[in-house]
C-alpha positions in Angstrom: 46.9 -9.8 4.0 50.4 -10.4 3.1 51.9 -9.8 -0.2 55.3 -10.5 -1.9 57.2 -8.1 -3.8 56.0 -9.4 -7.2 52.2 -9.1 -6.3 50.3 -6.0 -7.4 48.9 -4.2 -4.3 45.5 -3.0 -4.5 42.9 -2.0 -2.1 45.0 -0.9 0.9 48.2 1.0 2.0 51.5 -0.7 1.6 53.4 -0.9 4.9 57.0 -1.9 4.9 57.3 -5.0 6.8 58.7 -8.6 6.7 57.0 -9.5 4.4 55.3 -6.2 2.8 51.9 -6.0 4.3 48.6 -4.5 2.9 46.1 -2.6 5.4 42.5 -3.1 4.3 42.1 0.4 4.5 44.4 3.3 5.0 44.9 4.0 8.9 47.4 6.4 10.8 50.3 4.6 12.3 48.9 3.9 15.8 49.0 0.9 18.1 45.6 -0.2 16.6 46.4 -0.1 13.1 48.5 0.0 10.2 50.1 2.7 8.8 53.3 3.9 7.0 55.6 3.1 9.7 55.7 0.4 12.5 54.5 0.8 16.0 57.9 1.3 17.5 59.6 4.7 17.6 62.7 4.8 15.5 65.4 7.3 14.8 64.9 9.1 11.7 66.8 8.3 8.6 68.1 5.0 10.1 67.6 1.3 8.9 70.1 -0.8 10.7 69.7 -1.4 14.5 71.7 -3.7 16.6 70.1 -6.0 19.1 70.0 -3.8 22.0 68.9 -0.9 20.1 65.9 -3.1 18.8 65.3 -4.3 22.6 65.0 -0.7 23.5 62.6 0.0 20.7 60.3 -2.8 21.2 60.6 -3.4 24.8 61.5 -7.0 24.0 64.6 -8.5 25.6 67.6 -9.5 23.6 66.9 -13.1 24.7 63.4 -12.9 23.2 64.7 -11.7 19.9 67.2 -14.3 19.8 64.7 -16.9 20.6 62.1 -15.6 18.0 65.0 -16.0 15.6 65.9 -19.5 16.7 62.1 -20.8 16.6 61.6 -19.3 13.0 59.5 -16.4 14.1 61.8 -13.9 12.9 62.9 -14.3 9.4 66.5 -14.2 8.4 68.2 -11.3 10.1 71.3 -9.8 8.5 74.7 -9.9 10.4 77.7 -7.7 10.2 81.0 -9.3 9.1 81.8 -9.8 12.8 78.6 -11.7 13.2 76.5 -9.1 15.1 72.7 -8.9 14.2 71.6 -6.0 12.1 67.8 -5.4 12.2 66.2 -3.3 9.7 62.9 -1.2 9.7 61.1 -4.3 7.9 62.2 -6.4 10.8 60.7 -4.0 13.3 57.5 -3.9 11.3 57.6 -7.8 11.5 58.1 -7.5 15.3 55.1 -5.2 15.5 52.9 -7.6 13.9 54.2 -10.4 16.1 53.7 -8.3 19.2 50.0 -7.5 18.1 49.4 -11.3 17.4 50.8 -12.0 21.0 48.8 -9.4 22.4 45.6 -11.1 21.0 46.6 -14.3 22.5 47.9 -16.3 19.5 49.7 -19.3 20.4 53.4 -19.1 19.6 53.1 -22.3 17.4 50.5 -20.5 15.2 52.6 -17.5 15.1 55.7 -19.5 13.9 53.3 -21.5 11.3 52.2 -18.2 9.8 55.9 -17.0 9.5 56.6 -20.3 7.6 53.7 -19.7 5.3 54.8 -16.2 4.6 58.1 -17.4 3.8 56.7 -20.1 1.5 55.2 -17.3 -0.8 51.9 -16.7 -2.7 50.8 -20.3 -3.0 49.8 -20.3 1.0 47.5 -17.0 0.7 44.6 -19.3 1.4 46.1 -21.1 4.5 47.5 -17.7 6.1 43.9 -16.4 5.6 42.4 -19.5 7.4 44.7 -19.1 10.1 44.2 -15.4 10.7 40.3 -15.8 10.3 40.2 -18.5 12.9 42.1 -16.4 15.3 40.2 -13.2 14.7 37.0 -15.2 15.7 38.8 -16.4 18.7 39.8 -12.8 19.5 36.1 -11.4 18.8 34.8 -14.3 21.1 37.2 -13.1 23.9 36.3 -9.8 23.3 32.5 -10.6 23.8 33.3 -12.4 27.2 35.3 -9.3 28.5 32.6 -6.9 27.4 30.1 -9.3 29.5 32.4 -9.3 32.3 32.9 -5.5 32.3 28.9 -5.3 32.2 28.9 -7.3 35.5 31.6 -5.0 37.0 29.6 -2.0 35.8 26.4 -3.4 37.5 28.1 -4.3 41.0 29.7 -0.7 41.0 26.4 0.7 40.3 25.0 -1.0 43.4 27.8 0.3 45.6 27.4 3.8 44.2 23.7 3.4 44.9 24.3 2.4 48.5 27.0 5.0 49.1 24.5 7.5 47.9 21.5 6.1 50.2 23.8 6.1 53.2 24.8 9.7 52.5 28.3 9.1 51.9 28.8 10.6 48.7 
């Protein structure tokens, strides 16, 4: 669930992000869940990063970061007086969410739509929830397919292990 600055936060842990996000239950900062910091390592006490530093922190290329900004997936990134991008910890948190959505196979068009809805504010909560609910259903369906595939692999590996034991080659 995403909240705006003016919305009261209840039932979760506020995580710095673009926009601020709320985890449904407190979790440690891990690759699997929400936490008080984003998923990328950051130098302590800093909140301004160059594009090359963000690329290093996130594993995304500078080209990809520029493309995200161009297609509207990244919100406005501040710039120095010389025009150099200056990313913040909130930007890194947003990129962490985007990376998780990509990892789950969400189409870029859906991620861009979600970003647009976030920028439009509270009036889009229902549409955002619907978009994420549909995607979660797709992810759960794919997880079930992968578990079924893993079961087949386990079965086949069991056959080979039994054959190896029967032949005396352990």
